[in-house]
PLY file of the C-alpha trace (Angstrom):
ply
format ascii 1.0
element vertex 258
property float x
property float y
property float z
element edge 257
property int vertex1
property int vertex2
end_header
0.65 6.12 -25.21
-1.54 6.10 -21.65
1.58 7.10 -20.24
2.81 10.49 -21.36
6.61 11.68 -20.59
7.63 15.38 -21.39
10.99 16.67 -20.69
10.22 20.36 -19.74
12.87 23.60 -20.28
15.29 23.07 -17.15
15.46 19.67 -16.63
12.39 18.47 -15.19
10.45 15.47 -16.94
6.42 15.66 -16.85
4.45 11.64 -15.86
1.37 11.86 -17.04
-0.62 8.23 -16.05
-3.63 9.28 -19.28
-6.49 7.07 -19.03
-8.99 9.22 -17.29
-11.44 6.97 -19.00
-10.30 3.81 -16.54
-10.17 6.24 -13.26
-6.61 6.67 -14.90
-5.92 3.15 -13.67
-3.11 0.57 -14.75
-2.93 -2.50 -16.83
0.31 -4.64 -17.29
0.99 -2.58 -20.80
0.99 0.63 -18.90
2.78 -0.59 -15.74
5.95 -2.02 -18.23
5.24 2.14 -19.62
5.64 3.40 -16.47
8.33 1.46 -15.55
10.24 2.48 -18.86
9.52 6.41 -17.36
10.78 5.37 -14.57
13.76 4.30 -15.61
14.72 7.19 -18.14
13.99 9.45 -15.60
17.02 7.85 -13.45
19.22 7.34 -16.57
19.10 10.71 -18.12
21.50 13.35 -17.11
18.99 16.01 -18.56
16.47 15.54 -15.97
16.83 16.68 -12.41
13.74 16.41 -11.37
10.51 14.78 -12.13
6.75 15.34 -11.73
3.86 12.70 -11.49
0.32 12.94 -12.31
-2.72 11.84 -13.56
-5.19 13.11 -16.92
-8.60 14.77 -16.00
-9.44 16.57 -12.71
-11.32 13.72 -11.14
-8.36 10.96 -10.19
-4.91 11.12 -9.83
-4.57 6.84 -9.84
-6.69 4.27 -8.95
-4.03 1.45 -9.12
-3.89 -1.62 -10.86
-6.38 -2.25 -13.15
-8.63 -4.82 -11.70
-10.68 -6.30 -14.10
-7.43 -6.74 -16.22
-5.62 -8.59 -13.35
-8.52 -10.77 -12.07
-7.27 -14.26 -14.04
-4.20 -13.61 -15.11
-2.03 -17.22 -15.17
1.58 -15.62 -13.44
3.86 -18.42 -13.47
5.58 -19.23 -10.33
8.99 -18.23 -11.42
8.01 -14.68 -12.18
7.84 -14.38 -8.24
11.78 -14.63 -8.26
12.19 -11.83 -11.64
12.59 -9.15 -8.24
14.00 -6.76 -11.09
11.60 -7.38 -13.98
9.11 -4.20 -14.62
10.63 -2.20 -11.88
8.17 0.81 -10.72
9.16 4.27 -8.15
6.97 2.54 -5.52
8.26 -0.94 -6.00
11.65 0.13 -5.40
13.58 1.19 -8.55
16.25 3.33 -7.49
15.66 7.15 -8.59
17.74 9.65 -6.46
16.65 12.39 -8.55
12.96 14.39 -6.53
10.36 12.99 -7.36
7.10 15.19 -6.86
3.52 14.42 -7.24
0.67 16.72 -8.53
-2.12 14.86 -7.34
-5.11 16.04 -9.32
-8.03 14.02 -7.72
-8.48 10.93 -5.87
-5.30 8.91 -4.89
-6.49 5.22 -4.29
-4.61 2.17 -4.09
-1.63 1.87 -6.04
-2.20 5.33 -6.84
-1.37 6.28 -2.97
1.23 3.70 -2.90
2.90 5.44 -6.28
2.15 8.55 -4.38
4.20 7.58 -0.85
7.58 6.47 -2.89
7.20 10.54 -3.94
8.96 13.33 -1.89
7.12 16.52 -2.58
3.25 16.51 -2.84
0.79 18.81 -3.91
-2.74 17.77 -3.39
-6.36 19.36 -4.64
-8.21 20.19 -2.18
-11.03 17.40 -3.56
-8.80 14.77 -3.43
-9.03 11.52 -1.39
-6.74 9.16 -0.49
-7.34 5.65 0.90
-6.13 2.20 0.46
-8.82 0.02 0.48
-6.91 -3.44 -1.04
-7.82 -4.87 2.88
-11.60 -4.81 1.42
-10.87 -6.70 -1.66
-8.79 -9.58 0.24
-5.51 -8.26 -0.42
-2.98 -5.54 0.79
-1.52 -2.66 -0.44
1.62 -3.96 -1.66
4.10 -1.98 -3.86
5.19 -0.33 -0.37
1.99 0.60 0.64
2.18 -1.49 4.19
6.05 -0.47 4.43
6.03 3.00 3.68
2.24 4.09 5.54
4.03 3.39 8.85
6.81 5.43 8.31
5.60 8.57 6.92
2.68 8.69 9.27
2.25 7.56 12.94
2.04 4.27 13.94
-2.02 4.24 15.26
-3.09 6.56 12.19
-1.49 4.52 9.52
-2.90 1.14 11.06
-6.30 2.35 11.10
-5.65 3.68 6.88
-4.10 0.25 6.28
-6.68 -2.21 8.46
-10.01 -0.38 7.94
-9.18 0.53 4.20
-11.36 3.98 4.65
-10.56 7.28 2.87
-9.32 10.65 4.32
-9.95 13.97 2.49
-6.73 16.07 1.45
-7.26 18.17 4.12
-6.76 15.36 6.89
-3.54 14.02 4.87
-2.11 17.88 4.97
-3.04 17.93 8.93
-1.06 14.66 9.70
2.02 15.13 7.51
1.16 13.57 4.43
1.33 15.61 1.95
2.70 19.38 1.02
0.59 21.65 0.19
-3.08 21.60 -0.33
-4.71 24.11 -3.59
-7.39 24.94 -5.43
-7.32 21.96 -8.20
-6.64 24.48 -11.14
-3.92 25.47 -9.25
-2.31 21.74 -8.76
0.52 21.81 -12.25
1.20 25.31 -11.41
2.71 24.44 -7.91
4.34 21.62 -8.46
6.21 22.91 -11.24
7.02 25.97 -9.83
8.18 23.83 -6.79
10.17 21.53 -9.78
11.40 24.75 -10.93
13.61 25.32 -7.70
14.72 22.11 -6.92
16.15 21.51 -10.59
17.94 25.26 -9.70
19.90 23.69 -6.66
23.12 21.56 -7.50
21.81 18.44 -9.08
24.57 16.03 -7.19
23.98 17.19 -3.89
20.20 17.11 -4.23
20.12 13.47 -5.36
23.27 12.66 -2.72
20.48 14.24 -0.23
17.59 12.17 -1.62
19.75 9.00 -1.22
21.20 9.53 2.07
17.71 10.61 3.34
15.85 7.25 2.45
19.01 5.22 3.19
19.36 6.51 6.80
16.10 5.30 7.46
17.24 1.76 7.83
20.50 2.05 9.33
22.08 3.38 12.60
22.59 6.79 13.45
26.51 6.40 13.61
25.63 4.81 10.39
24.42 7.58 8.45
26.09 10.15 10.01
29.57 8.19 8.42
28.03 8.20 5.38
27.39 11.35 5.03
30.80 12.44 5.84
31.65 10.20 2.40
29.55 11.76 0.36
30.44 14.89 1.52
34.02 14.22 -0.04
33.17 13.19 -2.74
30.87 16.31 -3.53
33.53 18.63 -2.15
35.57 17.94 -5.55
33.13 18.84 -8.23
32.89 21.61 -10.31
29.33 21.79 -8.82
30.79 22.81 -5.59
33.53 25.04 -7.20
30.50 27.18 -8.51
28.64 27.47 -5.57
31.05 29.01 -3.84
32.12 31.23 -6.40
28.47 32.70 -7.45
28.34 33.24 -3.57
31.29 34.78 -3.80
30.00 37.12 -6.43
26.86 37.10 -4.97
24.85 35.46 -8.16
22.82 32.62 -8.31
25.24 29.75 -9.38
24.87 27.57 -12.90
25.20 24.37 -11.70
25.77 21.39 -14.36
25.54 17.85 -12.57
29.76 17.72 -12.95
0 1
1 2
2 3
3 4
4 5
5 6
6 7
7 8
8 9
9 10
10 11
11 12
12 13
13 14
14 15
15 16
16 17
17 18
18 19
19 20
20 21
21 22
22 23
23 24
24 25
25 26
26 27
27 28
28 29
29 30
30 31
31 32
32 33
33 34
34 35
35 36
36 37
37 38
38 39
39 40
40 41
41 42
42 43
43 44
44 45
45 46
46 47
47 48
48 49
49 50
50 51
51 52
52 53
53 54
54 55
55 56
56 57
57 58
58 59
59 60
60 61
61 62
62 63
63 64
64 65
65 66
66 67
67 68
68 69
69 70
70 71
71 72
72 73
73 74
74 75
75 76
76 77
77 78
78 79
79 80
80 81
81 82
82 83
83 84
84 85
85 86
86 87
87 88
88 89
89 90
90 91
91 92
92 93
93 94
94 95
95 96
96 97
97 98
98 99
99 100
100 101
101 102
102 103
103 104
104 105
105 106
106 107
107 108
108 109
109 110
110 111
111 112
112 113
113 114
114 115
115 116
116 117
117 118
118 119
119 120
120 121
121 122
122 123
123 124
124 125
125 126
126 127
127 128
128 129
129 130
130 131
131 132
132 133
133 134
134 135
135 136
136 137
137 138
138 139
139 140
140 141
141 142
142 143
143 144
144 145
145 146
146 147
147 148
148 149
149 150
150 151
151 152
152 153
153 154
154 155
155 156
156 157
157 158
158 159
159 160
160 161
161 162
162 163
163 164
164 165
165 166
166 167
167 168
168 169
169 170
170 171
171 172
172 173
173 174
174 175
175 176
176 177
177 178
178 179
179 180
180 181
181 182
182 183
183 184
184 185
185 186
186 187
187 188
188 189
189 190
190 191
191 192
192 193
193 194
194 195
195 196
196 197
197 198
198 199
199 200
200 201
201 202
202 203
203 204
204 205
205 206
206 207
207 208
208 209
209 210
210 211
211 212
212 213
213 214
214 215
215 216
216 217
217 218
218 219
219 220
220 221
221 222
222 223
223 224
224 225
225 226
226 227
227 228
228 229
229 230
230 231
231 232
232 233
233 234
234 235
235 236
236 237
237 238
238 239
239 240
240 241
241 242
242 243
243 244
244 245
245 246
246 247
247 248
248 249
249 250
250 251
251 252
252 253
253 254
254 255
255 256
256 257
């Protein structure tokens, strides 16, 4: 399979886009495989955090395999099949944290995928671009929506309207990524972050992610009220009791997601 899935110790799911000969670009078949991978991350209670990367050391993903999509006939009814083949960047609700290990150039649909992740570790040689405007199309699957949320307006619009690339140092300076490291350290650094996330209370982790993302489209008063409601739910969980007990006993907590 070109979408490799590995469940590692500690509840870490490693997803690898494995088409280096195609710049890790995705055709319809591989998008479907990726959709299945995200659904498993969402539904498998053994998974606490996911890491997404690309095979090789040149390209994280170039997005859609355009040659496979050119001239493809799509029935009009498919436009209203909004839940078909859902992806992380297309709107699938995955509240478990996702870490992007960007091993190379992050382009088009590869960048919209990155924009849907929560933490980002990037190789020094990586570049980032949403160049769809140069092909007569738009950076769909979140490009026009998430980039202006994650960057200052003028900077986001420059990337969207010019379609030109930025380097890893610029992405770090603008706060688009968390870490820029030598290429050989990308996966090691991403997995280290994943282990730290996975050690925390999984219900609280998922609640934090959902509240943070939903709050972007809600008023402050609504967001604060949502926090109160979720806190009431979490306070009576076994994990909350374990957290209190571990603190009192000065030991690491052993969370179970209950």
